[in-house]
N, C-alpha and C positions, 0 to 999 in steps of 0.2 A: 588234187592240186598242186600247183609248181610251188618249191621249194622259191621263197622272196612273196609270194604271193599273199594276200587277202583278202578275206569276207565284209563285205560293206553293205547293209541292208539298209534303204532310201526307208524313211519314218515316214506313217501316215498322217501328213497334218491334215486332215480332213476332222479325223478321229481326234489328235490333239484338239482342234479349235472345239467342236464337240465336248466336250469332256471340261476345256476349261467353263466353253458357257455355260452349260450346266452349271459349275458347282457356285458359277460370278450369282447364276441364277436364285442359286439356293441359299447364301450368303446371304443377299439382299431382301431375301424374304426373311431369312430370319433376322436380321440388322432390323428388319419393317415390321414388326408384330403387330399386327391389325386389333391391339386394344388399347385402350385408357385406363388407367387409373386414377381413380377420381383427388390420388395423396402421392406425391413422388419417393414421400420417406414420410416414417411414424414413429415417435417418439413419448414412451410411456412407460410411466412408473411403472416398477417392480410389482403385481399385483393387482394393477391399473385394466382398464379394457379400451379395447380399441378397433375399429370400424375402417375399410375400406373394402371400395368399389370398380371391378374391374368391366366395364362394357366393349363390350366385338364393336370395332366397325365394318364388318362386312359376315357376308352371311357365312355358317359355320357350322360345320359339319359334330362339333360337341364341346365345350369349351369346361375349362373348373380350378379350384384352385388348389395346390400342394402346401401342406403345411402338418408340421405335428400337430400346432392346437390350432383351431378353428377353420381346417381343410372343408371344401366342396368338392361331392363326386362331380363327373364327371356331368355336365346338363343339354339341353339344348337352347334354356333361357340365355336372351342376351347381355343381361346386368346378373353379375353376382354379385353378393358380400363374403370377405375375409371378416372375421369378427371372434374377437374373445371378451368376457368380461372379469375373466380375471388368468391375466397374463402371470405368469409362473418361470418363462427357458426366455435363460438366458440370452440361448444361440441363439434362437428362432430363426429360419429363411423361409417365408412364404413364399408364392410365386403364382402368377397367372398365367394357364398356360391356352393353348385354341391350337384348334383342327379344325381348317379353314380350306384344303385344300387336298379332295383325296390323295393326292396321287404325294403328302409328305408322309418322308420318311418316318417323322418322329411329331409329336407337338411344338409349335414356339411359344417358346418362354420368355415373359415380364416377372422378375427378381422384386421384389419389395423387401427396399432397406429396413430394419426396424433396431429400431436403439431399447435395451430397457435400459432405466438407471433407477439408483437407489441414492440417495443422500444418505451423508454418515451417521452412524449411531450416535458417537462423539469425534469432539475435536479438544483436542487440550495440547496445554503448554506447559515449560517447565525448562528447568535451567542444567548441563549436561553436565554431572559428578560437582554438583554445585551447591552449598545451602545458606542460609543467612547472608547479611548484605555484600554486598559490590563495593569492589574499589575502584575508584577513579581511575582511568588509564587503565588498566586490566582488562584483558582482555576473554571474553565470553559467549559459551555455543547455549543459544534459545534451540529447542529443538520439539517440534510440535507431532504432533499423531492423531491421523485419521482412521477411524477406524470402520470397517465393513460400510467400504465405497466403490462402484459400477456407475459405468464404464469406467477405468484410471486416469484412462486415456483424453480423455473428457473433461479430468481435475486439473484445475489449478487454486495452490496455496499464497493465500497471500497474506502479506506481514505490518504491522502494525504498532508506529508507535504515537498512543490515540488517538489521532485523524491522519496523521501523515503514511502515505506505503513507502512503506523502505524496501520490498523485495518482493517477490515473486515467483512458482516456480510453476512446473506442466513436468506432464510425465509420457510418456512414448509404450510402455507396456500396451499391446494390444487383446489382452484379457477382456474378456467379458464379465465374465464371476464379481463378485465381493472381494475386496483384499483390505489391507490394510498398508498404509502406507505410513514413513513420515521426513518429513525435512526438517533442514535444519538455518540459522543463522548467524553470521558471527558479530556481538557488539561488542564497542568499548566507549563503559558509561564516563562521562563529566560529570559533576558537579551539577549541571543544570538538567540532568535525567532523574533525581534527587526526584522519588515519586511518576514518576511518568510510568506511561498505564501501558505495556505490549500485550499483541492479541495476536491468533494467527486464525484466517478461515479461511476454512472448504468451500469453494466454487466450483458448483456443474457447471460446464457452458454445455448447452446442448443443442445450438444452432436455432435458426429459424421455425423449424419446427415445434423445437421444444418451449418451458417456458417460462412466461417471460416477466417481470428480470430473472435471471440465471439463479436455481435454488442455493439456499448456502445455509453452512453452520459457522457459528461460531465458539471459539473458546473461550473462557471465562481469562479475564483481563488478571496476567502476571504484573503485578504492584513491584516496579525495581526500590529496593534500598538502597544507594547509594553512602558509599561514605568518602570523606576530605577534609584537607586539612583546610583549617582558616590563610585566605589571604583577600586582603584590603585594596580596594580601586586605588588608593595611593598615599605614598610609603610617608609623605609629609603635611602638613595643613596646619598652613596661618590663624588664630581667632585672636581676637579684638573685646579686650574684659569686658564682661560684658551681661545685666545683670540677667537676661534671659537667653544665652551664649553658652552654649554647653561644650564642652570635650565628649567627643560622641566616637569611643573605640567599637563600637556597636561590629559584628562580625558578621556572615553566615560559617556556619562549619555542621559535620556532623561524624561525629557525636557533639555537641554542644561546648563550643569551648568555654574555658575561667579563662578570666583578668587578671592583671597585674600590672602597679601602676610601677614606672621610677623616674626619682626627682630628686633634687637637692631642695628643692623648698617643699616634697611635702613632709608634714610634721608623723602624717600618720599613715598604715598602709590603706589600700582601699582594692578590694576585689571585684566590684560594682565596674561596668563598663560603661560608665555616665561620669566625668565631671565636672560642676559647676565652674565655671569661668569666675563666676564675682567672688569665690572664696579663695582662690589661688595669686600668687605671685606672680609677673615675669619671666618668664623664662621658658625653658623645654619640658612636657612631659615626655615620656615613652610609656607608649602601651602595647604591653604585648597580648596576644589572644592565643590560646592553646589548647589542643587536644593530642589524643590518644598517637593522631598521626602526625604528628607536625604542630609546629607554632609559626606567627610572623607578627612584626611590632611594628608601629609603626607611634610618630612624632609630631608631637604638638608643640607649636609656638607662641606662648599668648604673650599679646601685647599690653598695654598700658591705654594707648588708644587709638584710634583709628589715623593717623597724621594725614592720611590723604583725606582721608572726609571732614574734617578737621582744617585746610586750608582750601579744599574747598565752598565751604562754606563762609570763609574768613577775608577771601580775596575777594567774593562777588562783592560780601559786604563792605570793604576798604573800597573800592572802586564806587561802589556807589553816595560810600558818606563824602568822598570827593569833588564828586560831581555835585553834591547838592550845595558843600563848600562850596566849590568857585561858579556857581550860579547865581549863592547868595550875594559873594565881593561885586561880582561883575552886574546886579542889582543895586547896591548899594554904591557904586560907584556912578551908577549913572543916573541915580537920585541927585546927588551929591552937586553934578553937575550943572543936573536940571536949575537944584536951587539957584548957586552960583550966579550965571544967568538970570 
């Protein structure tokens, strides 16, 4: 070979084309395996039973089921059934195979996706690092523990207060065997939440092939005890002295409040939440409600009579009386005039 020259071999395009066609046919054949499964997928509870038929759609040289449980040896039958009566393998992967062409290097296969599930042994709710009553306005962390559930990627944990859905959590772990899971929820309770019941629900969403509605396990409710100070809806109230009207200082608080009254008109101390207005002199009366968390006061203004109501009654009465008097005078005048004539 001379210096600077190089070797060049022309490729055999016919050979390349044949190889391309061969592999295309093989790939197409594998993608269109001539069998049909009676179910596209199976969802079965751990320890439960399942059965799926595999049917050949062309003449063949043998077909079977390959599986760690319920396998079927190669046979000349056209319909074969994979079945298990007590499924206890979490990651089972059965597939149906068929030899329909003598020139096949290996049988073609159709996989059957199987989901084995287990509902939780228990679901519980607790407050993290806290015991006893919660204080209004403080932040707390609730924890939900789900024990021995599978598969976790199908698990949704829902948080409820009463019947109201607060939040939900899903999981991405692809492990198929049972696991313990935990999720948390931050809350900041107020006085309206005193006595509210929180709960968490573990739900397994297993798709259309799974049980409907989805299986759930619910925790025992956690009853919230919230402590809060007294707070009146308004700071002042005007009361008209009356046999039936009370000065009512009653207010919600937890722990329950005590009451004290202050006024220059009071001769005796009172710890009641109410005072009858009929026994009081006109003036101002201040009531203070107090518990261990704080206190709040309200001023009652007692009046002798309701002037607005008084004039609302008197004025129409005066008008009616004047109309009657004028009508009578006019009538008398007409009578007197007629007598003269």
